[in-house]
C-alpha positions as CSV (number, residue, x, y, z in Angstrom):
1,M,-29.4,5.4,-9.9
2,T,-29.3,6.9,-13.3
3,S,-28.1,10.3,-14.5
4,E,-31.7,11.4,-14.6
5,D,-32.0,10.6,-10.8
6,P,-32.1,13.9,-8.9
7,A,-29.5,12.4,-6.4
8,C,-27.0,12.2,-9.2
9,T,-25.2,15.5,-9.9
10,E,-23.8,16.3,-13.3
11,Y,-20.0,16.6,-13.3
12,S,-18.8,17.5,-16.8
13,R,-15.5,15.7,-16.3
14,L,-17.0,12.4,-15.2
15,P,-17.8,9.5,-17.4
16,S,-21.5,9.0,-17.6
17,A,-21.3,5.7,-15.6
18,A,-19.6,7.5,-12.8
19,S,-22.0,10.5,-12.6
20,C,-23.6,9.2,-9.4
21,G,-20.2,8.6,-7.8
22,P,-18.0,11.8,-8.1
23,F,-16.2,11.0,-4.8
24,S,-15.5,7.4,-5.8
25,H,-14.3,8.5,-9.2
26,A,-12.0,11.2,-7.6
27,V,-10.6,8.7,-5.1
28,S,-9.9,6.2,-7.9
29,R,-8.0,8.9,-9.9
30,V,-6.0,10.0,-6.9
31,A,-5.2,6.4,-5.9
32,R,-3.9,5.7,-9.4
33,L,-1.7,8.8,-9.4
34,H,-0.5,8.1,-5.9
35,R,0.5,4.5,-6.9
36,F,2.2,5.8,-10.0
37,T,4.2,8.4,-8.1
38,A,5.1,5.9,-5.3
39,G,6.2,3.4,-8.0
40,R,8.5,6.0,-9.5
41,L,10.0,6.9,-6.1
42,L,10.5,3.2,-5.3
43,R,12.1,2.4,-8.6
44,D,14.7,5.2,-7.8
45,I,15.7,3.2,-4.8
46,G,15.6,-0.2,-6.5
47,L,12.2,-1.5,-5.3
48,Y,9.1,-2.6,-7.0
49,P,5.7,-1.3,-5.7
50,G,4.5,-3.6,-2.8
51,Q,8.0,-4.6,-1.7
52,E,8.1,-1.6,0.6
53,F,5.1,-2.9,2.5
54,L,6.6,-6.3,2.9
55,M,9.8,-4.7,4.2
56,M,7.9,-2.3,6.5
57,H,6.3,-5.3,8.2
58,L,9.6,-7.1,8.6
59,W,11.4,-4.1,10.0
60,D,8.6,-3.6,12.6
61,A,7.6,-7.1,13.4
62,G,10.8,-9.1,12.9
63,A,10.9,-12.6,11.5
64,T,7.6,-13.6,10.0
65,R,6.3,-16.8,8.4
66,Q,6.1,-16.5,4.6
67,S,2.5,-17.7,4.8
68,E,1.7,-14.8,7.2
69,L,3.2,-12.3,4.7
70,I,1.0,-13.7,2.0
71,R,-2.0,-13.2,4.3
72,L,-1.0,-9.7,5.4
73,L,-0.2,-8.5,1.9
74,D,-3.3,-10.2,0.5
75,L,-1.3,-11.3,-2.6
76,D,-1.0,-14.4,-4.6
77,P,1.6,-16.8,-3.1
78,S,3.6,-16.8,-6.3
79,T,3.7,-12.9,-6.2
80,V,5.1,-12.9,-2.7
81,T,7.6,-15.6,-3.6
82,K,8.9,-13.6,-6.5
83,M,9.1,-10.5,-4.3
84,L,11.0,-12.4,-1.7
85,Q,13.4,-13.9,-4.3
86,R,14.2,-10.4,-5.6
87,L,14.7,-9.0,-2.1
88,E,16.8,-12.0,-1.1
89,Q,19.0,-11.6,-4.2
90,A,19.5,-7.9,-3.2
91,G,20.5,-8.9,0.3
92,Y,17.5,-7.3,2.1
93,V,15.8,-10.5,3.4
94,R,16.9,-13.9,4.6
95,R,14.6,-17.0,4.5
96,S,15.1,-20.0,6.8
97,P,13.1,-23.0,8.0
98,D,10.8,-22.2,10.9
99,P,12.3,-24.1,13.9
100,K,8.7,-24.7,15.2
101,D,7.6,-26.1,11.9
102,R,10.3,-27.2,9.4
103,R,7.7,-27.1,6.5
104,A,7.2,-23.3,7.0
105,S,9.7,-20.6,6.1
106,L,10.6,-17.6,8.3
107,V,11.5,-14.4,6.5
108,E,13.5,-11.7,8.2
109,A,15.1,-8.4,7.3
110,T,18.9,-8.3,7.1
111,E,21.3,-5.8,8.5
112,D,21.9,-4.6,4.8
113,S,18.2,-3.7,4.6
114,L,18.7,-0.9,7.2
115,V,20.1,1.4,4.5
116,L,16.9,0.6,2.5
117,H,14.8,1.4,5.5
118,E,16.1,5.0,5.4
119,R,15.6,5.2,1.7
120,V,12.0,4.0,2.0
121,K,11.4,6.4,4.7
122,A,12.7,9.3,2.5
123,A,10.6,8.1,-0.4
124,W,7.5,8.0,1.7
125,N,8.3,11.5,3.0
126,E,8.7,12.7,-0.6
127,L,5.4,11.1,-1.6
128,E,3.7,12.7,1.4
129,Q,5.0,16.1,0.5
130,Q,4.0,15.8,-3.2
131,T,0.6,14.4,-2.3
132,L,-0.3,17.1,0.2
133,A,1.5,20.1,-1.3
134,G,-0.7,23.2,-0.8
135,L,-2.6,21.9,2.2
136,D,-1.9,23.4,5.6
137,A,-1.5,21.4,8.8
138,A,-5.2,21.7,9.7
139,E,-6.3,20.6,6.2
140,R,-3.9,17.7,6.3
141,A,-5.3,16.6,9.6
142,E,-8.9,17.0,8.5
143,L,-8.2,15.1,5.2
144,T,-6.6,12.2,7.2
145,R,-9.5,12.2,9.7
146,L,-12.1,12.1,6.9
147,L,-10.3,9.4,5.0
148,G,-10.3,7.4,8.2
149,K,-14.1,7.7,8.4
150,V,-14.4,6.6,4.7
151,E,-12.1,3.6,5.5
152,A,-14.2,2.6,8.4
153,N,-17.3,2.7,6.2
154,L,-15.7,0.3,3.7
155,C,-14.1,-2.1,6.2
156,P,-17.3,-4.1,7.2
157,T,-17.9,-5.2,3.6
158,A,-14.2,-5.5,2.4
159,G,-13.5,-8.9,3.9
160,D,-10.6,-10.3,5.9
161,G,-7.9,-9.7,3.4
162,A,-8.4,-5.9,3.3
163,G,-6.3,-5.2,6.4
164,C,-9.1,-3.6,8.5
């Protein structure tokens, strides 16, 4: 499609290459701002972006193989190793050999991480309030429903690492 294509609508704020994708451009801008805001809130509690997802999994699932965390987070192994080193130094996770396979490492949340759990929960609540300010309950539910449909559209082509 080109900007001369009748299916492409002119949006004065869009770059010319995005003129046929106003929704995709808007989602990208919102996602960038959402990540930025989440990062600021997480820094306030001593976490780097992404560490909260790792901790959320451990809090809910319990001890997990490091290789499984790498797969679930769809990150480079060295990135996950660095995350775990920082979380371990802070006292939030413990790594130990997997009794079923001594070559594998099990990672689990520590008791000390329970304080972090409450802080992450509060940060995500704040992020939610900032993100959806001005929307009433029905609009919030409708936006969530519509984004679920968009997610379902993208999952078939996203691949295994996308978490669909």
